VOBA-1610 file (N, C-alpha, C; in pm, whole numbers, padded with zeros to 5 digits, always signed):
BEGIN
Met+00148+08889-01982Met+00250+08931-01901Met+00320+08840-01844Lys+00472+08840-01869Lys+00558+08753-01802Lys+00576+08777-01683Ile+00569+08720-01557Ile+00640+08707-01456Ile+00773+08662-01425Ser+00859+08697-01352Ser+01000+08646-01362Ser+00976+08547-01262Arg+01099+08452-01233Arg+01100+08347-01135Arg+01130+08411-00981Gly+01196+08495-00974Gly+01230+08605-00871Gly+01103+08628-00781Arg+01047+08702-00878Arg+00927+08766-00829Arg+00800+08692-00837Phe+00807+08570-00880Phe+00658+08446-00858Phe+00724+08383-00692Lys+00865+08383-00686Lys+00881+08306-00573Lys+00830+08405-00443Thr+00866+08498-00471Thr+00854+08618-00382Thr+00695+08611-00335Ala+00612+08649-00447Ala+00475+08651-00434Ala+00422+08526-00350Val+00456+08400-00378Val+00432+08268-00320Val+00466+08293-00160Lys+00590+08322-00128Lys+00617+08341+00011Lys+00508+08434+00084Arg+00464+08504+00011Arg+00402+08655+00052Arg+00268+08580+00049Tyr+00216+08527-00037Tyr+00083+08484-00008Tyr+00098+08321-00070Pro+00094+08206+00030Pro+00101+08098-00006Pro-00047+08030-00053Trp-00162+08094-00053Trp-00236+08048-00110Trp-00257+08035-00237Ile-00168+08114-00314Ile-00157+08140-00457Ile-00092+07993-00528Ala-00019+07932-00400Ala+00039+07795-00446Ala-00068+07693-00461Ile-00143+07704-00363Ile-00242+07578-00314Ile-00337+07569-00486Ile-00364+07740-00488Ile-00455+07746-00633Ile-00394+07650-00758Ile-00243+07728-00765Ile-00214+07639-00881Ile-00218+07488-00871Val-00175+07441-00752Val-00173+07283-00737Val-00301+07226-00775Leu-00388+07312-00727Leu-00571+07245-00769Leu-00578+07236-00918Ala-00504+07362-00988Ala-00552+07373-01115Ala-00492+07268-01152Gly-00400+07251-01166Gly-00311+07108-01222Gly-00393+06987-01202Phe-00409+06958-01100Phe-00539+06847-01106Phe-00594+06820-01166Val-00722+06970-01194Val-00833+06944-01262Val-00781+06923-01429Val-00698+06971-01434Val-00638+06997-01615Val-00606+06822-01651Gly-00537+06799-01520Gly-00494+06639-01586Gly-00630+06551-01549Tyr-00703+06590-01468Tyr-00858+06485-01457Tyr-00912+06460-01589Lys-00925+06618-01620Lys-00984+06643-01748Lys-00938+06524-01873Gln-00770+06542-01863Gln-00741+06501-01973Gln-00740+06297-01982Ile-00706+06273-01865Ile-00733+06134-01817Ile-00885+06065-01871Ser-00985+06180-01818Ser-01122+06135-01832Ser-01178+06115-01960Ser-01116+06220-02057Ser-01129+06202-02192Ser-01080+06096-02257Gly-00942+06067-02199Gly-00875+05926-02267Gly-00959+05816-02244Leu-00983+05808-02135Leu-01072+05690-02109Leu-01211+05679-02169Gly-01286+05782-02199Gly-01405+05774-02271Gly-01395+05728-02399Lys-01251+05795-02497Lys-01251+05718-02621Lys-01246+05557-02635Lys-01314+05495-02720Lys-01340+05376-02749Lys-01181+05334-02856Pro-01127+05251-02816Pro-01024+05180-02889Pro-01054+05140-03046Glu-01004+05221-03143Glu-01080+05148-03274Glu-01013+05023-03268Arg-01110+04917-03363Arg-01095+04794-03352Arg-01005+04765-03494Arg-00914+04681-03503Arg-00861+04676-03615Arg-00924+04579-03692Ala-00900+04591-03815Ala-00971+04550-03934Ala-00963+04376-03925Gly-01066+04296-03910Gly-01034+04155-03913Gly-01014+04097-03783Ala-01021+04178-03660Ala-00978+04138-03541Ala-01060+04011-03505Arg-00976+03925-03429Arg-01096+03794-03419Arg-01169+03839-03279Gln-01295+03792-03285Gln-01380+03815-03158Gln-01430+03695-03113Ala-01399+03580-03162Ala-01470+03464-03098Ala-01327+03382-02989Val-01358+03318-02877Val-01264+03297-02795Val-01204+03142-02806Pro-01115+03158-02822Pro-01063+02988-02847Pro-01084+02909-02739Val-01145+02784-02736Val-01132+02697-02626Val-01174+02547-02683His-01135+02470-02567His-01179+02302-02582His-01297+02276-02511Val-01363+02180-02597Val-01497+02138-02539Val-01524+01986-02531Ala-01555+01902-02449Ala-01614+01814-02407Ala-01745+01759-02393Asn-01780+01660-02473Asn-01911+01595-02468Asn-01944+01570-02304Val-02080+01585-02296Val-02135+01519-02171Val-02206+01407-02202Val-02145+01283-02164Val-02141+01140-02183Val-02232+01074-02044Gln-02307+00946-02086Gln-02356+00885-01969Gln-02306+00764-01970Lys-02220+00700-01866Lys-02193+00563-01860Lys-02161+00527-01732Thr-02111+00376-01704Thr-02120+00337-01586Thr-01998+00339-01506Ile-02012+00446-01390Ile-01895+00476-01287Ile-01884+00386-01162Pro-01760+00373-01124Pro-01770+00278-00994Pro-01811+00366-00859Val-01848+00315-00793Val-01891+00413-00641Val-01751+00340-00568Gln-01656+00444-00528Gln-01511+00375-00473Gln-01503+00478-00373Leu-01410+00416-00253Leu-01332+00471-00191Leu-01220+00478-00165Arg-01160+00575-00142Arg-00990+00592-00187Arg-00934+00599-00023Ala-00795+00581-00041Ala-00700+00613+00071Ala-00555+00571+00031Val-00477+00602+00121Val-00363+00573+00082Val-00280+00453+00198Gly-00269+00370+00104Gly-00192+00219+00191Gly-00090+00207+00228Thr-00025+00122+00305Thr+00097+00057+00291Thr+00112-00082+00260Val+00194-00096+00156Val+00258-00230+00121Val+00324-00335+00254Glu+00238-00473+00269Glu+00304-00544+00350Glu+00308-00679+00299Ala+00441-00738+00321Ala+00462-00870+00320Ala+00363-00967+00353Tyr+00317-01041+00265Tyr+00213-01179+00300Tyr+00249-01251+00431Ser+00381-01248+00407Ser+00451-01347+00546Ser+00587-01280+00536Thr+00595-01271+00668Thr+00783-01221+00710Thr+00831-01350+00797Val+00956-01399+00749Val+01013-01529+00808Val+01141-01515+00869Ser+01175-01468+01008Ser+01306-01439+01063Ser+01396-01597+01063Val+01476-01605+00969Val+01567-01720+00994Val+01646-01728+01133Arg+01625-01813+01201Arg+01749-01841+01321Arg+01819-01980+01338Ser+01904-01980+01389Ser+01979-02104+01438Ser+01901-02149+01550Gln+01894-02299+01554Gln+01811-02373+01661Gln+01918-02468+01730Ile+02058-02432+01682Ile+02154-02505+01731Ile+02272-02429+01773Thr+02398-02410+01817Thr+02520-02373+01857Thr+02594-02442+01756Gly+02696-02368+01684Gly+02780-02432+01595Gly+02842-02323+01487Ser+02916-02356+01423Ser+03010-02275+01330Ser+02937-02305+01192Leu+02927-02136+01152Leu+02836-02161+01017Leu+02982-02196+00873Thr+02914-02314+00828Thr+03027-02317+00731Thr+02990-02295+00574Arg+02879-02274+00535Arg+02833-02254+00404Arg+02692-02169+00396Val+02692-02122+00297Val+02562-02022+00283Val+02538-02058+00111His+02422-02072+00105His+02377-02146-00039His+02298-02067-00101Phe+02281-01922-00085Phe+02201-01844-00172Phe+02250-01712-00175Lys+02229-01655-00290Lys+02249-01511-00294Lys+02138-01403-00248Glu+02202-01332-00170Glu+02104-01225-00096Glu+02044-01125-00176Gly+01891-01104-00161Gly+01835-01024-00227Gly+01759-01105-00366Arg+01789-01229-00392Arg+01742-01311-00439Arg+01587-01414-00408Asp+01497-01461-00505Asp+01410-01525-00474Asp+01462-01666-00420Val+01385-01694-00341Val+01422-01853-00274Val+01272-01941-00298Gln+01300-02054-00325Gln+01188-02164-00294Gln+01169-02215-00167Lys+01035-02231-00144Lys+01051-02308-00029Lys+01093-02470-00013Gly+01178-02489+00088Gly+01239-02618+00059Gly+01391-02598+00032Asp+01415-02468-00029Asp+01555-02452-00085Asp+01669-02463+00049Leu+01750-02516+00035Leu+01892-02544+00133Leu+01928-02378+00157Leu+01939-02319+00264Leu+01989-02169+00283Leu+02150-02177+00355Phe+02152-02262+00441Phe+02267-02270+00547Phe+02301-02389+00557Thr+02451-02427+00604Thr+02492-02536+00682Thr+02573-02499+00817Ile+02548-02570+00883Ile+02650-02546+01024Ile+02691-02691+01033Asp+02838-02658+01074Asp+02962-02751+01121Asp+02860-02884+01163Pro+02839-03011+01091Pro+02760-03127+01123Pro+02834-03195+01219Arg+02978-03196+01205Arg+03075-03330+01258Arg+03031-03359+01384Pro+02991-03263+01515Pro+02946-03289+01648Pro+02869-03340+01658Phe+02739-03309+01551Phe+02630-03352+01561Phe+02623-03524+01529Glu+02701-03538+01411Glu+02694-03673+01364Glu+02770-03786+01443Ala+02873-03700+01541Ala+02920-03765+01629Ala+02839-03828+01773Ala+02760-03724+01806Ala+02654-03737+01899Ala+02564-03840+01853Leu+02494-03828+01749Leu+02454-03955+01685Leu+02465-04070+01689Lys+02613-04107+01648Lys+02647-04231+01627Lys+02658-04282+01827Gln+02714-04178+01900Gln+02726-04229+02011Gln+02580-04291+02076Ala+02469-04208+02039Ala+02349-04265+02068Ala+02299-04377+02033Glu+02363-04423+01869Glu+02305-04543+01836Glu+02390-04627+01882Ala+02505-04576+01912Ala+02585-04750+01995Ala+02536-04805+02128Ile+02491-04652+02189Ile+02420-04655+02342Ile+02295-04787+02318Leu+02240-04762+02226Leu+02111-04786+02203Leu+02109-04939+02175Ala+02221-04981+02054Ala+02265-05110+02030Ala+02300-05180+02159Arg+02388-05127+02239Arg+02426-05206+02380Arg+02324-05252+02441Asp+02204-05157+02443Asp+02116-05154+02564Asp+02014-05261+02507Val+01963-05292+02342Val+01908-05409+02304Val+01943-05497+02320Ala+02087-05528+02358Ala+02127-05644+02338Ala+02140-05698+02489Gln+02108-05616+02575Gln+02107-05663+02718Gln+01971-05676+02719Leu+01891-05628+02663Leu+01763-05650+02671Leu+01698-05804+02640Glu+01735-05816+02510Glu+01734-05952+02459Glu+01801-06038+02576Asn+01883-06016+02629Asn+01944-06167+02707Asn+01827-06151+02816Ala+01773-06028+02892Ala+01702-06045+02987Ala+01597-06084+02963Leu+01539-06102+02828Leu+01438-06179+02810Leu+01416-06304+02785Gln+01541-06332+02712Gln+01573-06495+02724Gln+01575-06546+02875Gln+01668-06483+02951Gln+01651-06561+03108Gln+01506-06538+03133Ala+01437-06455+03131Ala+01264-06451+03174Ala+01195-06564+03093Arg+01224-06634+02996Arg+01123-06717+02966Arg+01219-06838+02997Arg+01343-06871+03026Arg+01371-06989+03083Arg+01336-06998+03237Tyr+01350-06863+03286Tyr+01274-06865+03434Tyr+01148-06915+03466Glu+01071-06874+03385Glu+00916-06884+03341Glu+00937-07066+03368Glu+00985-07120+03298Glu+00963-07253+03302Glu+01004-07334+03385Leu+01134-07273+03491Leu+01182-07326+03592Leu+01096-07319+03703Val+01017-07196+03732Val+00957-07160+03832Val+00830-07262+03825Lys+00782-07283+03732Lys+00655-07384+03712Lys+00707-07544+03786Lys+00823-07559+03733Lys+00873-07688+03771Lys+00924-07679+03920Gln+00906-07565+03980Gln+01005-07517+04115Gln+01101-07538+04116Tyr+01190-07548+04001Tyr+01362-07538+04048Tyr+01392-07379+04100Val+01344-07315+04080Val+01348-07192+04137Val+01230-07094+04204Ser+01289-06991+04301Ser+01170-06928+04365Ser+01077-06846+04297Gln+00962-06831+04339Gln+00912-06695+04236Gln+00962-06581+04293Glu+01035-06571+04354Glu+01117-06454+04419Glu+01223-06428+04298Gln+01311-06524+04251Gln+01391-06531+04152Gln+01341-06466+04036Tyr+01239-06568+03989Tyr+01185-06523+03847Tyr+01107-06412+03860Asp+01035-06341+03937Asp+00998-06196+03941Asp+01114-06101+03954Gln+01236-06122+04004Gln+01347-06035+04006Gln+01400-06021+03842Ile+01403-06153+03770Ile+01427-06153+03638Ile+01331-06056+03558Arg+01247-06109+03585Arg+01135-06009+03480Arg+01149-05861+03509Thr+01165-05784+03623Thr+01186-05671+03653Thr+01320-05632+03587Asn+01437-05718+03586Asn+01517-05676+03536Asn+01500-05628+03370Ala+01434-05735+03305Ala+01399-05720+03165Ala+01326-05589+03150Gly+01206-05586+03195Gly+01145-05416+03221Gly+01211-05330+03211Ala+01297-05326+03305Ala+01378-05187+03316Ala+01449-05199+03175Leu+01517-05273+03148Leu+01593-05283+03035Leu+01536-05241+02891Glu+01387-05289+02929Glu+01306-05253+02774Glu+01287-05100+02819Ala+01271-05035+02916Ala+01252-04863+02906Ala+01361-04809+02911Val+01446-04891+02924Val+01621-04814+02907Val+01613-04799+02756Val+01613-04890+02672Val+01573-04892+02529Val+01537-04806+02472Gln+01386-04755+02501Gln+01303-04681+02456Gln+01341-04570+02483Ala+01430-04520+02611Ala+01495-04433+02628Ala+01595-04370+02518Asp+01673-04506+02524Asp+01775-04496+02395Asp+01722-04446+02278Lys+01614-04490+02217Lys+01567-04464+02077Lys+01543-04301+02108Ala+01481-04261+02214Ala+01419-04105+02165Ala+01575-04030+02185Ala+01684-04051+02252Ala+01811-04027+02253Ala+01864-04033+02109Val+01841-04120+02029Val+01868-04115+01900Val+01781-04036+01799Glu+01660-04035+01825Glu+01601-03963+01715Glu+01612-03774+01796Asn+01640-03760+01874Asn+01680-03621+01936Asn+01799-03618+01895Ala+01925-03692+01866Ala+02031-03668+01793Ala+02024-03636+01641Arg+01904-03714+01579Arg+01911-03698+01457Arg+01847-03552+01415Val+01757-03534+01509Val+01686-03391+01491Val+01816-03287+01517Gln+01876-03305+01585Gln+01963-03148+01618Gln+02074-03178+01512Leu+02086-03281+01459Leu+02187-03308+01329Leu+02103-03240+01198Ser+01985-03249+01203Ser+01904-03177+01085Ser+01880-03080+01103Tyr+01915-02988+01232Tyr+01947-02877+01241Tyr+02067-02782+01176Cys+02144-02871+01170Cys+02281-02824+01089Cys+02223-02752+00932Tyr+02120-02834+00881Tyr+02068-02781+00744Tyr+01964-02714+00734Ile+01977-02557+00720Ile+01862-02460+00743Ile+01817-02440+00618Tyr+01648-02483+00586Tyr+01569-02483+00447Tyr+01505-02379+00454Ser+01452-02299+00363Ser+01351-02185+00356Ser+01231-02264+00373Pro+01177-02189+00483Pro+01024-02260+00539Pro+00912-02180+00399Val+00968-02091+00341Val+00863-02020+00271Val+00907-02000+00098Thr+00813-01970+00020Thr+00848-01913-00096Thr+00899-01731-00084Gly+00984-01695-00125Gly+00969-01539-00119Gly+01101-01465-00174Arg+01115-01338-00100Arg+01252-01266-00158Arg+01365-01258-00014Thr+01483-01314-00030Thr+01556-01294+00074Thr+01611-01122+00094Gly+01642-01132+00199Gly+01706-00949+00222Gly+01843-00982+00271Ser+01895-00905+00318Ser+02038-00902+00374Ser+02086-01007+00443Leu+02223-01065+00442Leu+02264-01176+00463Leu+02333-01111+00600Leu+02271-01180+00711Leu+02276-01074+00872Leu+02416-01142+00954Val+02458-01261+00908Val+02559-01331+00946Val+02631-01435+00824Ser+02769-01398+00842Ser+02860-01438+00728Ser+02915-01585+00777Glu+02962-01633+00669Glu+03030-01769+00667Glu+03131-01748+00775Gly+03163-01857+00880Gly+03280-01869+00946Gly+03257-01797+01091Asn+03096-01765+01094Asn+03087-01698+01239Asn+03021-01830+01289Val+03002-01797+01455Val+02959-01913+01515Val+02846-01846+01570Val+02700-01931+01515Val+02577-01915+01555Val+02554-01996+01688Arg+02457-01924+01753Arg+02405-01987+01903Arg+02262-01969+01920Val+02197-02053+01987Val+02058-02060+01982Val+02009-01920+02038Asn+01909-01881+01979Asn+01825-01776+02043Asn+01872-01658+02044Asp+01998-01616+01942Asp+02043-01508+01883Asp+01988-01422+01884Ala+01987-01269+01930Ala+01914-01165+01900Ala+01909-01125+01756Thr+01999-01182+01695Thr+01995-01143+01531Thr+02001-01261+01444Pro+01899-01236+01381Pro+01864-01352+01292Pro+01953-01377+01183Leu+01984-01507+01120Leu+02061-01527+00987Leu+02027-01478+00889Leu+01887-01429+00834Leu+01852-01413+00740Leu+01687-01351+00734Val+01630-01271+00682Val+01490-01221+00679Val+01422-01260+00540Ile+01311-01341+00531Ile+01256-01366+00419Ile+01132-01324+00418Asn+01085-01248+00295Asn+00931-01158+00267Asn+00896-01265+00163Gln+00759-01288+00204Gln+00672-01318+00061Gln+00608-01231+00040Val+00626-01204-00128Val+00588-01094-00161Val+00469-01119-00302Ser+00462-01275-00316Ser+00339-01311-00411Ser+00315-01456-00340Pro+00154-01409-00279Pro+00080-01306-00287Pro+00132-01184-00182Ile+00082-01066-00189Ile+00101-00941-00087Ile-00026-00875-00022Tyr+00015-00831+00104Tyr-00064-00738+00123Tyr-00084-00594+00108Val-00217-00545+00127Val-00185-00381+00107Val-00290-00339+00210Asn-00224-00301+00351Asn-00292-00211+00454Asn-00347-00068+00408Phe-00475-00009+00480Phe-00513+00081+00471Phe-00587+00126+00569Thr-00668+00255+00566Thr-00757+00293+00660Thr-00864+00357+00614Leu-00998+00370+00647Leu-01108+00453+00589Leu-01157+00504+00704Pro-01249+00584+00719Pro-01318+00675+00819Pro-01424+00558+00854Glu-01450+00560+00961Glu-01592+00425+01031Glu-01677+00487+00991Gln-01736+00570+00932Gln-01888+00614+00889Gln-01916+00531+00753His-01801+00490+00669His-01815+00386+00572His-01805+00224+00623Leu-01792+00179+00729Leu-01790+00036+00801Leu-01892-00018+00774Ser-02033+00028+00806Ser-02156-00064+00757Ser-02165-00046+00612Glu-02168+00004+00547Glu-02193+00003+00421Glu-02065-00116+00364Ile-01920-00111+00429Ile-01852-00219+00370Ile-01892-00322+00393Lys-01923-00372+00526Lys-01971-00478+00573Lys-02084-00560+00495Arg-02172-00466+00437Arg-02293-00479+00405Arg-02260-00536+00296Arg-02160-00467+00195Arg-02144-00517+00065Arg-02042-00649+00071Met-01969-00665+00182Met-01878-00797+00186Met-01994-00899+00181Asp-02092-00886+00275Asp-02186-01008+00299Asp-02251-01033+00152Gly-02255-00974+00052Gly-02297-01008-00101Gly-02209-01072-00156Gly-02080-01070-00164Gly-01954-01113-00224Gly-01819-01027-00215Lys-01731-01039-00254Lys-01608-01020-00265Lys-01606-00863-00323Leu-01537-00786-00258Leu-01516-00643-00268Leu-01371-00630-00377Ser-01363-00592-00463Ser-01271-00547-00548Ser-01182-00425-00508Val-01058-00450-00483Val-00957-00324-00476Val-00847-00308-00586Glu-00827-00188-00570Glu-00705-00168-00691Glu-00618-00063-00604Ala-00474-00097-00668Ala-00352-00048-00563Ala-00282+00032-00700Asn-00216+00152-00682Asn-00150+00236-00779Asn-00046+00280-00753Arg+00054+00266-00731Arg+00182+00308-00726Arg+00216+00498-00800Gln+00238+00567-00742Gln+00249+00722-00732Gln+00347+00698-00919Asn+00288+00780-00997Asn+00363+00799-01119Asn+00335+00688-01234Glu+00262+00568-01181Glu+00246+00477-01230Glu+00067+00472-01309Asn+00077+00388-01413Asn-00070+00410-01467Asn-00114+00294-01444Leu-00074+00153-01447Leu-00146+00045-01407Leu-00161-00018-01268Asp-00268-00035-01246Asp-00337-00083-01119Asp-00315-00205-01137Glu-00289-00274-00993Glu-00294-00398-00941Glu-00437-00435-00869Gln-00450-00544-00944Gln-00633-00559-00887Gln-00625-00699-00771Gly-00685-00637-00652Gly-00696-00755-00544Gly-00853-00751-00473Val-00871-00800-00377Val-01011-00852-00334Val-00966-00783-00173Leu-01062-00759-00092Leu-01072-00728+00030Leu-01079-00832+00098Ser-00964-00838+00213Ser-00952-00969+00244Ser-00929-00978+00421Phe-00951-00867+00462Phe-00953-00842+00631Phe-01009-00708+00661Val-01105-00707+00749Val-01174-00583+00826Val-01107-00590+00992Asp-01061-00500+01041Asp-01028-00484+01154Asp-01156-00513+01252Asn-01141-00589+01372Asn-01236-00632+01488Asn-01246-00499+01557Ala-01204-00385+01560Ala-01244-00266+01647Ala-01180-00126+01538Val-01269-00049+01584Val-01258+00096+01506Val-01131+00170+01611Asp-01028+00261+01560Asp-00920+00310+01636Asp-00981+00424+01681Arg-00994+00430+01816Arg-01045+00542+01907Arg-00984+00673+01843Thr-00872+00644+01860Thr-00770+00792+01851Thr-00761+00855+01734Thr-00818+00778+01603Thr-00821+00873+01500Thr-00957+00849+01416Gly-01045+00734+01466Gly-01191+00739+01418Gly-01198+00630+01311Thr-01094+00553+01278Thr-01090+00498+01111Thr-01105+00352+01141Ile-01148+00270+01060Ile-01134+00111+01076Ile-01007+00077+00968Arg-00964-00021+01037Arg-00818-00084+00954Arg-00856-00215+00848Leu-00830-00219+00726Leu-00846-00290+00625Leu-00730-00331+00579Lys-00725-00490+00508Lys-00631-00510+00427Lys-00683-00593+00298Ala-00600-00579+00186Ala-00634-00646+00070Ala-00523-00734+00031Thr-00561-00856-00050Thr-00461-00917-00116Thr-00454-00922-00257Phe-00320-00927-00309Phe-00294-00876-00434Phe-00199-01029-00438Ala-00243-01056-00600Ala-00156-01182-00647Ala-00012-01110-00702Asn-00002-01003-00718Asn+00134-00931-00742Asn+00234-01017-00812Gly+00189-01065-00924Gly+00270-01174-01032Gly+00386-01081-01078Ser+00353-00964-01074Ser+00476-00855-01170Ser+00549-00803-01063Arg+00516-00851-00952Arg+00611-00804-00831Arg+00631-00616-00812Arg+00523-00551-00889Arg+00508-00418-00863Arg+00480-00360-00728Leu+00454-00440-00640Leu+00431-00382-00512Leu+00526-00422-00426Trp+00602-00385-00337Trp+00719-00397-00264Trp+00667-00361-00100Pro+00704-00443-00013Pro+00657-00448+00085Pro+00719-00287+00174Gly+00652-00242+00235Gly+00677-00095+00283Gly+00688+00016+00182Gln+00655+00006+00066Gln+00564+00105-00020Gln+00482+00203+00010Phe+00432+00295-00025Phe+00275+00348+00021Phe+00232+00328-00149Ala+00081+00322-00156Ala+00032+00325-00278Ala-00114+00379-00239Gln-00181+00417-00367Gln-00313+00480-00367Gln-00408+00332-00366Val-00482+00350-00304Val-00573+00228-00268Val-00730+00290-00331Ala-00808+00183-00387Ala-00935+00218-00458Ala-01008+00103-00384Leu-01101+00141-00297Leu-01213+00034-00252Leu-01314+00025-00364Thr-01392-00049-00441Thr-01493-00047-00497Thr-01622-00091-00420Leu-01716-00020-00392Leu-01834-00073-00320Leu-01917-00130-00440Ser-01963-00057-00533Ser-02064-00069-00638Ser-02035-00024-00769Asn-02142-00024-00853Asn-02115+00036-00990Asn-02235+00119-00997Gln-02215+00220-01040Gln-02332+00340-01083Gln-02358+00358-01261Pro-02477+00306-01275Pro-02508+00286-01416Pro-02578+00423-01472Asp-02526+00463-01575Asp-02592+00593-01659Asp-02550+00678-01571Ala-02461+00724-01539Ala-02413+00824-01472Ala-02358+00938-01541Ile-02408+01052-01551Ile-02380+01183-01612Ile-02227+01221-01599Val-02116+01226-01692Val-01985+01274-01662Val-01942+01328-01752Ile-01853+01441-01696Ile-01800+01550-01799Ile-01657+01547-01718Pro-01542+01567-01805Pro-01387+01496-01795Pro-01322+01594-01723Ser-01380+01666-01663Ser-01311+01767-01536Ser-01385+01819-01443Gln-01330+01855-01345Gln-01410+01954-01248Gln-01425+02089-01267Pro-01584+02138-01268Pro-01588+02295-01296Pro-01504+02383-01217Asp-01436+02463-01312Asp-01350+02562-01226Asp-01453+02667-01182His-01549+02710-01203His-01614+02841-01149His-01715+02798-01053Thr-01698+02887-00934Thr-01786+02839-00781Thr-01842+02970-00747Gly-01968+03009-00739Gly-02061+03099-00726Gly-02124+03068-00625Gln-02234+03160-00587Gln-02293+03154-00439Gln-02393+03024-00464Glu-02434+02980-00552Glu-02515+02887-00598Glu-02457+02766-00602Gly-02299+02744-00593Gly-02212+02631-00618Gly-02151+02640-00753Pro-02121+02517-00810Pro-02014+02509-00919Pro-02099+02539-01073His-02028+02593-01162His-02086+02662-01272His-01998+02597-01381Val-02076+02572-01508Val-01966+02529-01604Val-02045+02611-01748Phe-01972+02623-01834Phe-02004+02701-01972Phe-02018+02577-02054Val-02157+02598-02101Val-02223+02531-02186Val-02227+02571-02334Leu-02189+02522-02438Leu-02161+02538-02556Leu-02329+02526-02618Lys-02385+02655-02664Lys-02511+02648-02759Lys-02488+02649-02906Ser-02603+02641-02984Ser-02582+02581-03134Ser-02545+02753-03196Asp-02543+02834-03137Asp-02492+02941-03250Asp-02353+03037-03153Ser-02277+02910-03151Ser-02130+02897-03090Ser-02111+03034-02983Ala-02224+03050-02892Ala-02224+03115-02789Ala-02222+03023-02687Val-02206+03094-02536Val-02159+02986-02447Val-02289+03044-02316Glu-02353+02971-02237Glu-02428+02980-02148Glu-02364+02898-02001Leu-02350+03031-01925Leu-02291+02974-01742Leu-02434+02940-01692Arg-02401+02803-01675Arg-02490+02693-01615Arg-02460+02646-01465Ser-02543+02634-01374Ser-02523+02596-01265Ser-02522+02462-01242Val-02433+02357-01181Val-02439+02214-01185Val-02420+02182-01030Val-02469+02064-01066Val-02450+02013-00902Val-02344+01865-00906Val-02241+01870-00840Val-02128+01768-00860Val-02124+01670-00728Ser-02167+01543-00812Ser-02167+01402-00656Ser-02059+01378-00632Arg-01969+01350-00719Arg-01849+01296-00681Arg-01741+01325-00819Thr-01625+01314-00765Thr-01500+01320-00883Thr-01468+01179-00848Leu-01399+01156-00994Leu-01315+01001-00996Leu-01207+00995-01135Asp-01082+01001-01106Asp-00986+00974-01207Asp-00994+01126-01314Gly-01023+01217-01275Gly-01016+01348-01349Gly-01162+01345-01401Glu-01258+01323-01370Glu-01403+01280-01451Glu-01482+01326-01314Ala-01570+01434-01338Ala-01679+01484-01232Ala-01820+01396-01271Val-01879+01347-01176Val-02011+01277-01181Val-02142+01389-01172Ile-02181+01457-01249Ile-02305+01527-01251Ile-02428+01474-01227Glu-02469+01541-01092Glu-02612+01484-01026Glu-02731+01569-01075Lys-02685+01737-01111Lys-02773+01770-01221Lys-02717+01902-01276Gly-02821+01922-01345Gly-02749+02038-01444Gly-02703+02039-01581Leu-02678+01910-01610Leu-02664+01911-01751Leu-02704+01755-01814Gln-02738+01759-01968Gln-02778+01604-02042Gln-02682+01567-02101Pro-02692+01439-02111Pro-02602+01361-02194Pro-02623+01422-02359Gly-02480+01421-02422Gly-02534+01515-02546Gly-02461+01679-02576Glu-02495+01731-02475Glu-02440+01861-02443Glu-02249+01874-02446Lys-02255+01998-02478Lys-02072+02014-02483Lys-02079+02125-02390Val-01929+02056-02294Val-01904+02198-02189Val-01763+02250-02246Val-01719+02366-02206Val-01611+02420-02201Val-01516+02365-02112Thr-01370+02312-02127Thr-01299+02248-02043Thr-01164+02331-02071Asp-01137+02419-02142Asp-01032+02505-02122Asp-01025+02601-02241Gly-01004+02764-02161Gly-01051+02852-02234Gly-01133+02938-02148Gln-01203+02875-02061Gln-01319+02947-01966Gln-01296+03054-01909Phe-01160+03082-01887Phe-01181+03195-01785Phe-01159+03357-01848Leu-01159+03321-02024Leu-01192+03467-02082Leu-01319+03473-02136Leu-01427+03384-02072Leu-01513+03362-02113Leu-01664+03425-02013Gly-01740+03485-02081Gly-01897+03546-01984Gly-01998+03462-02036Pro-02123+03500-01975Pro-02242+03460-02046Pro-02274+03524-02194Gly-02282+03452-02257Gly-02325+03489-02406Gly-02196+03498-02501Ser-02056+03497-02447Ser-01934+03503-02520Ser-01946+03416-02653Lys-01905+03469-02756Lys-01896+03359-02866Lys-01733+03302-02865Val-01752+03170-02891Val-01619+03099-02877Val-01598+03016-03028Gln-01480+02984-03030Gln-01406+02915-03118Gln-01344+02774-03082Val-01406+02649-03157Val-01387+02538-03058Val-01253+02517-03147Lys-01154+02473-03060Lys-01005+02439-03103Lys-00990+02276-03117Gln-01063+02257-03000Gln-01029+02076-02968Gln-01160+02045-02928Glu-01190+01938-02949Glu-01318+01815-02873Glu-01242+01728-02800Val-01233+01708-02665Val-01196+01616-02571Val-01296+01475-02593Glu-01245+01403-02593Glu-01307+01265-02583Glu-01337+01219-02457Ser-01452+01216-02404Ser-01471+01142-02264Ser-01462+01004-02224
//
């Protein structure tokens, strides 16, 4: 029997519980349909692949360095601010800024004419006083004979000797003045005190330079060799000192996005721990023949303390971590995998050093492990070399 829509609405308004019963009946029917659908297993397609494709790597045993890593700052081996020691006009610049210079290369020339004149004047005064000294010495020799024969008094002879001695002192002062004038003249020619790379030219030709100017003429950085400064936690200080007593410690420095490492040695350990950070400052020296390290750059630093022989290594960090620690999937002979707990000692350059849980010669899954479970069948797509 069909019920019209109008009569149905009237019945619902009069008896609301009828609407509630209808809604509940709809939920029950829908739940049964969903349950029946979930209970059905999908039909497998013929020839469907069941094995999970993975990449695996061999567990190997090799010597691994024990290293401490930090971020360091490259620092020039020496930095020289070239300044003028005289006041004068800068007449010529003998180098190209930003280029290498050798120790002893001529860098600047300051107008030498005033200092050449001062030197000639000092030399002339010296010549005059030397002539007067020679005359005084001859007089002293003559009066020495006369005083013996009592032709002159002792007082006159003493006066002549005093004059000769005074002139001798004047000559010595004149010689010092001449030497000082030569030194002042030499300051007109400024030479490079070190071998290094020049920076920007801070004073151009034609400017008047003065003694003790706040702005230097030029800054030279010595970049071969070069330093790298870095800090490490103070807990490593005793180990570093003990290893240094046994010989030089090697240090590697690598800039970001570069695969080549610069090799150096640890050359400095600061004499105090920084109280604010709890770190100790260290410095390594690098030959830097290729000029890959440049003052002011940041670099990844690795200080090698020793080498660990026969370390068990896998080429990646375990990706699964459970309540018992890291886990890896180990490939068994029947192409199934086993979930095994491991103890990772440390990681180095994308390799994990395994302290416990693996043996050399076993194979571990390095890619595709997120689709696996204990006992899953796998298909090896690629075997990574360790």
